[in-house]
Every structure is written in structure tokens, then in C-alpha cells.
C-alpha angles and dihedrals in degrees: 000000000000125000119242123218091282093052094254120139118255118212118218111204121225091249091052091048092051092047091051089049090054092048089054092056115112116256093248089060094044090055090062095059098068092053089069095049132089119248093261092047091049089056090052090047091054092054095058096083142329088264092055091044090055092047092051093046094051097039097081119183094107114173125227135180094215138002117195128186115209145153115243086178092297126039114291134171116214116206117197117194133155092349094308131105126218118194121206114193111211113204115115131047087250091056090051090051092048093048092048090051093047092049096041108143089347121165124217133178091218132020112189123189109182114152145066117277131183122229093267094052091047090055090050092052092049089053095046096046096041094113102024119120123209138185091210133015118197116191122182124185114183095191132029095247090055092064108101112188097176089057092051091047089051090054095046101042119114095002131130101226102160090126095040133100128218121195120187123189115183126176121186141170099209128068098234122114115260106177110058129229090235092059095048093045092052099048111144121237105290139176091221139004123184124185114187107180116181134186118219124198093180095266109045139019127226135175108279121244116219143159096214094102115062131162095281094049090046093052091048090053093046090054091052104039129061095199113027121183119180114186093183128096100247104207094179097054112102136200089256091057092049090050090053090051089050090053093049092051092044089057094046119114093196134068109277137172132188130182129178140165118233144166108270092239091062091051091048091056090048091049092049091053093048108032107012130255116006104233126208087237087070094060092100093055144298137223126193125183127190130168090269107026144039115205124188135168129191123193124227138161127252099239101221102032095037089222119151112247136172137217108222122198126186121178138165117252124229108243 
């Protein structure tokens, strides 16, 4: 108890004492508190005092359900959290700085990038998302010149993504490679990576054929990704490379899955090396189960070239 001006005792309640104790905490400790709060509770925390507002602003690590990048018509970042949407317009250098500060060390369930950006906008996004963490990144490029690998590298660099998923969908009209070998060979450790690469002739879409993935790139990806799905006809992958993948998955002690599209002749060579002669009776599909692995292939036709291809899936079995 403390005396007032008339000498009377003043009672400080327990709640008041605890609040005063919190106010006396150093700023570095106050910054930790908002990182454990929901978005709505963080907003209430920031309204308590200027000190709390500063702590919340500088704490970072905000959590979002979904972050979407779009053009409306200028670059905007849409933040979905607790049923609400926050829109950040990205135009000036100051808006880039503010967005980067607001999203510093943020965590989102989904990060979706699905639009065309010029070089300047791509640089802004790399800067803003430099420290953001995501459970899943979806990147869609409708035309080859929309694919921006430096921007994606800027988002992925220096991140621990072993529990994250990355899904790429690329659609192009020309036959040139879009995703580079260097990018695929340097994938970070991931839970899942999907590459769906389509070819578009203006009327129909078909799985793209490309030489960018060969045996060495494939093995590098297998060693980095727990669940690897390649919806692209990999014309440079050989039976020897597939056999090496089979051996890696056979030795794995964790749950793994791998799918790839191939020319049927490549699968036939792989089958011959692993199971014996590939019979014509197997043309409609094949399933093999061992104690460790389940292997399945399903034939399909490449739409434009009318070439017979197969989708091969290999996954570890739970014992």
C-alpha cells in the first residue's frame, strides 16, 4: 500500500500490479508476447498503449491463412486471416518497405502467385517475401515469359522448408525450356514438390516434353524432396536413372512418393532391368508390390505427337 496526499493508504489490486509488472518489461520481452497471439488479439494488444503498439509492430511473425499476389491493375498483396481480407497496395518504395516490415518473418498456410509481373514488380516481391515462411507455395505462369525464376529464388533463399510444399504450374506455347536445370538441381529440402508443365497450342493442352530433367537432376531432386511429382514428359531420363531412384526409395526409412511421365520405351527398359521382359500384356498398366515399395505405371498418349507415354509412380509402403 502507498499513501495518497492525505496520508491514506492506497490499495493496488493484483490485476493492477500484474499490469504494471508487464509495463515494466523490457521492449525485447514485450515483442515476444504478440507472436503467441491470434491476429484479432494482436490488434487488441497494440491498442493498450504506445509501448504495446511499438512492440506489436516490431514483433513480426504475423500469421495468415492465405497470401495472394495479384494485379488490380497495379501490384497488390491480399492477406486473408480469420475471415477478413487485408489489401496492401504496392506502388512506391515506401509501400515496399512498409509491406516488408509488416510481413517480416510472417507465416502463412498458402502463398499463391498467379499473375504476370514485370521485372520491377518481381524485385519488389522478392524483397517483401524475403523472410516469409509458408506451408505451401503455389506458382502459376500462363505463358513462358511470365515465369520469373529470380523472383522464386529470392523467395526461397535462406529458408528452412523441410515441411513445406511447392506446386508449379507452367503453360507455354513454345518448345523452349522455361525452368532451368540450375533451379531444379538446387531445390531446398522440401516435403513436396510438384511440377505440372503443360504445352498449349491455342486449343488444347498436353503434358509438355522437355530435356531439362536428366538422370543427374532427377537424383538431386529425389535426394531433396520427400514427395516428388513431375507432370512433364522427361525425355532425358533413362532406365538407369529410374533404377537408381528405385534403389534410393527402397532404402528409405520414411514415407516417400515419386511420379513422373516418360516415353513408354524408357519405362520398358526400366521394367526389363527390374522385373524381366516387358510383355505386350502389360501395355494397359502394371502394378508391383514388395515389402517396401509399390510401383505402378499407367499408359497414356501425348496429345499432339500421338506418342505412347506412361505415368510411373513409386512409393514406399507402410509396414
